[in-house]
C-alpha positions in Angstrom: 0.0 0.0 0.0 3.0 2.3 0.7 3.8 2.1 -3.1 0.4 3.4 -4.0 0.8 6.4 -1.7 4.1 7.2 -3.4 2.6 6.9 -6.8 -0.4 9.2 -5.8 2.2 11.8 -4.5 4.0 11.6 -7.9 0.9 12.1 -9.8 -0.2 15.0 -7.6 3.2 16.6 -8.3 2.5 16.0 -12.0 -0.7 17.7 -11.8 0.8 20.7 -10.1 3.5 21.0 -12.6 1.3 20.7 -15.6 -2.0 22.1 -14.4 -4.2 21.6 -17.5 -7.9 20.6 -16.8 -8.2 18.9 -20.3 -5.5 16.3 -19.3 -6.9 15.8 -15.8 -10.5 15.1 -16.5 -10.6 11.7 -14.7 -7.7 12.4 -12.4 -9.5 12.6 -9.1 -11.5 9.4 -9.6 -8.3 7.7 -10.7 -6.4 8.7 -7.6 -9.4 7.7 -5.3 -9.2 4.1 -6.5 -5.8 3.8 -8.1 -4.9 0.3 -6.8 -8.1 -1.2 -8.1 -8.0 0.7 -11.4 -4.6 -0.7 -12.4 -5.4 -4.2 -11.1 -8.1 -4.6 -13.7 -7.5 -6.8 -16.7 -5.9 -4.7 -19.6 -4.6 -2.0 -17.2 -0.9 -1.7 -16.1 1.1 0.6 -13.9 5.0 0.8 -13.8 7.3 2.7 -11.5 10.9 3.7 -11.8 13.0 3.1 -8.6 16.5 4.4 -7.9 19.2 2.1 -6.9 20.6 2.5 -4.3 18.0 4.0 -2.1 14.7 2.6 -3.6 13.2 6.0 -4.1 10.2 6.0 -6.6 11.1 8.6 -9.2 8.8 8.0 -12.1 5.7 6.2 -13.2 3.6 5.3 -16.3 0.4 3.5 -16.8 -1.8 2.0 -19.5 -5.5 1.4 -19.7 -7.5 -0.5 -22.3 -9.6 1.8 -24.4 -11.3 -0.9 -26.4 -10.3 -4.3 -27.5 -6.9 -4.0 -29.3 -6.3 -0.4 -28.3 -4.6 0.7 -25.1 -4.0 4.2 -23.8 -0.6 5.2 -22.3 -1.3 7.5 -19.3 0.5 9.3 -16.6 4.1 9.3 -17.7 5.9 11.4 -15.1 9.6 11.5 -14.0 10.5 13.8 -11.1 12.5 16.8 -12.4 15.8 15.8 -10.8 15.8 12.5 -12.8 14.7 13.6 -16.2 18.1 13.7 -17.8 18.6 9.9 -17.1 16.3 8.6 -19.9 13.8 7.1 -17.5 10.9 8.5 -19.4 12.1 6.6 -22.5 12.7 3.4 -20.5 9.2 3.6 -19.0 7.5 4.2 -22.5 9.5 1.4 -24.1 8.4 -1.0 -21.4 4.7 -0.1 -21.5 4.9 -0.5 -25.3 6.5 -4.0 -24.8 3.7 -4.9 -22.4 1.1 -3.7 -24.8 2.6 -5.8 -27.6 2.9 -8.9 -25.4 -0.8 -8.5 -24.5 -1.9 -8.5 -28.1 -2.7 -4.7 -28.5 -2.3 -3.5 -32.0 -2.3 0.3 -31.2 -1.3 2.5 -28.3 -2.7 6.0 -28.1 -2.0 8.8 -25.8 -2.7 12.5 -25.3 -0.3 15.2 -24.2 -0.3 18.8 -23.6 1.3 21.4 -26.0 3.7 22.6 -23.4 5.2 19.1 -23.0 7.8 19.5 -25.7 10.3 17.0 -24.4 7.6 14.3 -24.2 6.5 15.1 -27.7 10.1 14.7 -29.0 10.3 11.4 -27.2 7.0 10.1 -28.8 8.3 11.3 -32.2 11.6 9.4 -31.8 9.7 6.3 -30.7 7.6 6.2 -33.8 4.4 7.7 -32.6 2.4 9.7 -35.1 0.1 12.7 -34.3 -3.6 11.8 -34.8 -6.9 13.5 -34.5 -8.2 13.6 -31.0 -9.8 10.3 -29.9 -11.6 11.8 -26.9 -14.4 14.3 -27.0 -13.1 16.7 -24.3 -10.3 19.2 -24.3 -9.4 18.9 -27.9 -8.0 22.4 -28.1 -5.6 21.7 -25.2 -4.3 18.2 -26.2 -2.1 16.6 -28.9 -2.9 13.1 -29.5 -0.5 10.4 -30.7 -0.7 6.7 -31.8 1.7 4.0 -32.5 0.9 0.8 -34.5 2.4 -2.2 -32.5 3.9 -5.4 -33.3 2.2 -8.3 -31.6 4.8 -10.5 -29.8 
């Protein structure tokens, strides 16, 4: 349970840093029941832990949107650890999990001010797509990557 408290704190820091209501529409409900949400079939949560020390310094999640399509969510690395490529490692791992679980697409939305994240998604082969959600379209950039099933 301590791990979930730490992840909640990371996500609250994320919200404070990037306060954009369009990206946080389901945020409060997600935090209220985070352990059960990511325990559901098709949903995943990963964390990055420092060694030595065991400090949680990053997280990422995925959630099934519909059969065959998963959504990458909540990529966050604490500012002091952003130069260590943890974001890339987390994204690559969530892509691998999606492929291993038979998803053929992974989608995500991000905010225009998250330039480093957009560069990462571009480098990893994500393409900009039309918004796949009906809310906050003017404040989000949506991406999609076609996956190889493993």
